[in-house]
ROTIDREN-875904 format. One record per residue (C-alpha): x, y, z; residue in three letters. Coordinates in steps of 0.1 Angstrom, whole numbers, plus 5000, padded with zeros to 4 digits. Example, Ala and Ser with C-alpha at 12.3 -4.5 7.8 and 13.67 -1.06 7.14 Angstrom:
BEGIN
512349555078ALA 513749895071SER 
END
This chain:
BEGIN
118807098841MET 121107098811SER 124407288814SER 125307568790PRO 127807328773VAL 125107068767ASP 122707318753LEU 125407458730PHE 126407118718CYS 122806998710ARG 122007328692LYS 125207318672THR 124706958661GLU 121207048649GLN 122507338629LEU 125407138614LEU 123006878602GLN 120707138586LEU 123707298569GLU 125006968556LYS 121606858542GLU 121207198524ALA 124607178509GLU 124106818497LEU 120706908482GLN 122207208463GLU 125206998451SER 123006718438ARG 120606958421PHE 123407138402PHE 125106808391GLN 121806658378ARG 120306958362ASN 123007198351VAL 125607138324SER 129407158332PRO 129707478312LYS 127007648333LEU 128507508365LEU 131807668354GLU 130108008351LYS 128807958386ARG 132407898398GLY 132007538410ILE 133407358379CYS 136507368357LEU 135807248322TYR 137907108294LYS 141107028313LEU 144006818304VAL 146706648326ILE 149806868331ASP 151706628354SER 151206358380ARG 153206228409LYS 152906018441THR 152906228473SER 152806158510LEU 150805858522TYR 150905718487GLY 148405968474ARG 148406038437GLN 148606408429VAL 147406508394VAL 147906858381THR 145406978354PHE 145607278331LYS 143407428304SER 143107238271SER 143007578253ASN 146707638244VAL 145807988232ASN 144208078266ARG 146207888293PRO 144708078322GLU 141907898341LEU 138508068343PRO 137708258375ALA 136507998400THR 135307958436ASN 137207618439ILE 140107658463SER 142507438482SER 140807208507GLY 137707158485ASP 136506808475ILE 136106778437VAL 134806508414GLY 136706408383LEU 134906338351HIS 135806278315GLU 134206538291VAL 133006248269SER 131306078298SER 129306208328PRO 130405908349THR 132606008378SER 136105868377ILE 136905948413GLY 137106228438SER 140006408455GLY 141006708475ILE 142307028459VAL 145907098470LEU 146607418451LYS 145007648425VAL 147107888404THR 146208108375LEU 147007828351ALA 146807498370THR 144907308397ILE 146507018416ALA 144306748431VAL 145306468455ALA 143506128451PHE 143605848477ASP 145605538467GLN 142405348463GLY 141405558433GLU 142305388401GLU 143805668380LEU 146505478360SER 144205468329THR 143905838327LEU 145005948292GLY 147206248287ASP 145206328255ASP 141806308271SER 139806608284ARG 138406628318TYR 136306848341TYR 136306898379LEU 133206968399VAL 133207088435ARG 131306848458LEU 129706888491ALA 132406838517ASN 131106568540ASP 134506528556VAL 134406868572THR 131006808587TYR 132206478602LYS 135206658618VAL 132906938631LEU 130406688646ARG 133106488662ARG 134606808677ALA 131206908691VAL 130706558706SER 134106578723LYS 133306918736LEU 130306778755GLY 132206478769SER 135706618777ASP 134806818808ARG 136606578831ASN 139806568810THR 142806798806ARG 140707038786SER 137807048811GLY 138907368829ARG 139307548796LEU 135807438785ILE 134407568818GLU 136107908813LEU 134807958778THR 131207898790PHE 131308108822GLN 130208478823ALA 133208548845HIS 136608388853SER 138408328885ASP 141708298866GLU 144608498880VAL 147508608858ALA 150708428865LEU 153208638885ALA 156308658862ASN 158808938869SER 160708838838SER 157908988817LEU 158909328829ASP 162309278812ARG 160909108781LEU 162909158750THR 160709168718TYR 161809008686PHE 159909278667ASN 161209618678SER 158409788659GLN 155609678683LEU 153709968698ASP 152709978735GLU 149309818730SER 150809528711GLN 153509478737GLN 150809478764ALA 148909208744ALA 151908988741VAL 152509018779LYS 148908928785LEU 149108618765ALA 152308508782LEU 150908568817SER 147608388814GLN 147608028827PRO 144907898803ARG 143108158780LEU 143808498766SER 142108698738ILE 143708968717ILE 141109188700HIS 141009518681GLY 139709688650PRO 141009588615PRO 144509708608GLY 145709738644THR 148309468641GLY 146709168657LYS 148408918634SER 151709088640THR 151109058677THR 150208688674LEU 153408618655VAL 155408788683GLU 153508588709THR 154308258691ILE 158008348689ARG 158008428726GLN 156408098735PHE 159007918713VAL 161808098730ALA 160507958763GLN 160807608749GLY 157107558742SER 155607348713LYS 153007558695VAL 150007458674LEU 149007768654ALA 145507748638CYS 143307968616ALA 139807918600PRO 141007898564SER 143907788543ASN 144508158532VAL 144808268569ALA 147207978576VAL 149308078546ASP 149408428559ASN 150808298592LEU 153308078575VAL 154608378555LEU 154908588586ARG 156608318606LEU 158908228577ALA 160408578580LYS 161408488615ALA 162908158602LYS 161107948628LYS 161307568623LYS 157707488614MET 155507258592ARG 152207308575GLN 149807038581SER 147907078542ARG 150605898323GLY 150805658299THR 148505358301PRO 150305068319VAL 149804688321SER 147804518349GLN 151004378365SER 152604718367VAL 149404858383ARG 149504588410GLN 153204668417GLU 152405038419LEU 149604958445LYS 152104758465SER 154705038464LEU 152205298474ARG 151305098505LYS 154905088515GLU 155305458507LEU 152405538529LYS 154005358559THR 157405528553ARG 155705868547SER 153905838581GLU 157105768599GLU 158906058581ALA 156006288589MET 156006188625LYS 159706278628GLN 159206608611VAL 156206708633LEU 158006608665LYS 161006818655GLY 159007128647SER 158607418671GLU 155507548655VAL 152907348635ILE 150307528615LEU 146907398605SER 143407498597THR 141007438626LEU 139207148608THR 142506978600SER 143707008636ALA 142106678646SER 143206338657ASP 142206178623ASP 144806388604GLY 148606408606PRO 148406528642LEU 147306178652ARG 151006088648LEU 151906298679LEU 151206188714GLY 148606338737GLU 149906648754GLY 152506718727HIS 151607088725PHE 152107338753ASP 150207628736VAL 147507658710VAL 147007998692VAL 144108078669ILE 144208368644ASP 140908528634GLU 139108318661CYS 136008528659SER 135508408623GLN 135408038634VAL 131608038640ALA 
END
């Protein structure tokens, strides 16, 4: 007889496949049958853009920032494209795709996109006009499927006990006896009694605790206090949230506490110069990874979206068992 974990994994894999196929079909239909202007009205395209700036970022990625070509109306149209989305780059004069990248930042007037070093972008002209179209994000589905697969196979590993707890109707976990919690000093003196009790609950549980309550009751404030208490105990904390916006919110709240943390998100040239740039980008990628590793290891709190908190992202640079505590904000929205 299949266990609850096995049943959950099989059903979730089926649903992920259905969702992926539906998104791909919709994306292909719009790209083949709808003009960029109409796609822009649907919020999945930004039309008639020009290059504002470009630079080489971590891992040798090329970051190109685009702005509106309309100097009399510099604000970008309202769009559903946001940081973390995969977008295709096209020239207005040609429907052929130049490449694809990941959106780093969207402001009222600009959008910054990071392209892998394999993308040949040195021929992009500053006087040309471009458009960006949001693509189906296959990367996210691969990460989710891999996570579900690991969930079904990790029951004999370090996380096995936690997996068992999350799929049981009851728990035999006993709160850790810690008399120091009775004398706990809170960083935030404005916490009410229920928030203080929630912090103590999180600190006393050996494996899993859940803080819940209606909107506006201060759950995120409580979570920030909990993170600070764990750091004060010498713990390394991985703080996650379902979206970039939620992660940014945590960053702003923790920044007020000044915790040491890190967030885990031209002119045409000759052929000889292009080859040299490729070589330098490879070297930059190696140096960037080492620098990133040192920064991550020295950070007390690392923040990430849930899909980015995988071993194929920057966290792969850290050894197994690096984190003592994982906290997830808005965990009920994950599904």
